[in-house]
C-alpha positions as CSV (number, residue, x, y, z in Angstrom):
1,M,35.3,-38.4,-87.1
2,K,35.4,-34.5,-87.8
3,Q,36.5,-32.8,-84.2
4,T,34.7,-29.5,-83.3
5,F,37.3,-26.2,-82.8
6,K,35.8,-23.5,-80.5
7,P,37.6,-20.2,-81.4
8,Y,39.7,-18.7,-78.1
9,Y,41.9,-15.8,-77.6
10,A,45.2,-15.4,-77.3
11,V,47.0,-12.9,-75.1
12,I,50.6,-12.1,-76.4
13,F,53.2,-9.9,-74.1
14,T,56.2,-9.5,-75.9
15,S,59.2,-7.2,-73.8
16,T,62.6,-6.4,-73.4
17,Q,64.1,-6.2,-69.7
18,N,66.4,-3.8,-68.1
19,E,69.5,-4.4,-66.1
20,N,67.3,-4.7,-63.0
21,I,65.5,-8.1,-62.9
22,E,65.6,-9.1,-59.2
23,G,62.7,-10.5,-58.0
24,Y,61.1,-11.0,-61.8
25,S,61.5,-14.8,-61.5
26,E,59.9,-15.6,-58.7
27,M,56.6,-12.7,-59.6
28,A,56.8,-14.5,-63.2
29,N,56.1,-17.8,-61.4
30,K,53.3,-16.3,-59.0
31,I,51.7,-14.9,-62.1
32,E,51.7,-17.9,-64.1
33,H,50.8,-20.2,-61.1
34,L,47.4,-17.3,-60.5
35,A,46.6,-17.1,-64.0
36,K,46.7,-21.2,-64.1
37,Q,42.9,-20.5,-61.2
38,Q,41.8,-17.9,-63.3
39,K,38.1,-18.8,-65.1
40,G,38.7,-19.4,-68.6
41,F,42.3,-19.4,-68.7
42,L,43.2,-22.5,-70.8
43,E,47.3,-22.7,-71.2
44,M,50.9,-20.7,-71.3
45,D,53.8,-20.7,-73.4
46,S,56.7,-18.8,-72.3
47,A,60.1,-18.1,-74.1
48,R,62.9,-15.4,-72.8
49,N,66.1,-14.1,-74.7
50,E,66.9,-10.6,-75.8
51,V,63.2,-10.8,-76.3
52,G,60.5,-12.5,-73.6
53,I,57.4,-13.5,-75.3
54,T,54.6,-15.0,-73.4
55,V,51.2,-16.0,-74.5
56,S,48.1,-17.0,-72.6
57,Y,45.6,-18.9,-74.0
58,W,41.3,-17.9,-72.4
59,E,38.4,-18.8,-73.5
60,T,36.3,-15.5,-74.1
61,I,37.8,-11.9,-73.8
62,E,35.5,-11.0,-70.9
63,D,38.0,-13.7,-69.0
64,I,40.6,-11.5,-70.2
65,K,39.5,-8.1,-69.1
66,L,39.2,-9.9,-65.6
67,W,42.2,-11.2,-66.0
68,K,43.9,-7.8,-66.0
69,Q,41.7,-6.3,-63.7
70,Q,42.7,-8.8,-61.0
71,S,45.0,-7.2,-57.8
72,E,47.8,-9.5,-57.7
73,H,47.9,-9.4,-61.6
74,L,47.7,-5.3,-61.3
75,E,50.5,-5.5,-59.0
76,A,52.7,-7.3,-61.3
77,Q,51.9,-5.0,-63.9
78,Q,53.1,-1.6,-62.2
79,K,56.3,-3.2,-60.6
80,G,57.4,-4.6,-64.1
81,R,56.8,-0.8,-65.7
82,V,58.9,0.6,-62.9
83,D,61.3,-2.3,-62.2
84,W,62.0,-4.3,-65.0
85,Y,60.7,-4.1,-68.7
86,S,62.5,-0.9,-70.9
87,W,59.5,-2.1,-73.5
88,Y,56.6,-4.3,-74.3
89,N,53.9,-5.0,-76.1
90,V,50.4,-7.0,-75.7
91,R,48.1,-7.9,-79.0
92,I,45.2,-9.8,-78.0
93,C,44.1,-12.1,-81.2
94,K,41.5,-14.2,-81.8
95,V,42.5,-17.9,-82.6
96,E,39.8,-19.9,-85.4
97,R,42.5,-22.3,-86.5
98,E,45.2,-24.5,-85.1
99,Y,47.3,-27.7,-86.0
100,E,50.3,-28.6,-85.1
101,F,52.9,-30.9,-86.2
102,L,55.4,-33.9,-83.6
103,K,57.8,-35.8,-85.1
104,N,57.9,-39.7,-83.8
105,E,61.2,-40.4,-82.8
106,L,62.7,-44.3,-83.1
């Protein structure tokens, strides 16, 4: 049976942090919890080393626009620019296809 795939959107947030990261982890957890409650949110992946990458997945581009304007998210964006990030980049992409690999361990 062939599975139907519905395209969705990915917001890719790539960043480097300043030395001052006080309060960052708490805000990141709060924003992730809040994003999960938003219309159209699908899931989120995140990794942080020298460069941090967080990818959030959304049903529509309109859902992303609403999320960007959410008041607590706006507060976190401002705090990030002032306190936590030395650089960041945001990319919004349409995902038209996906596949994965999972190795079965014995």
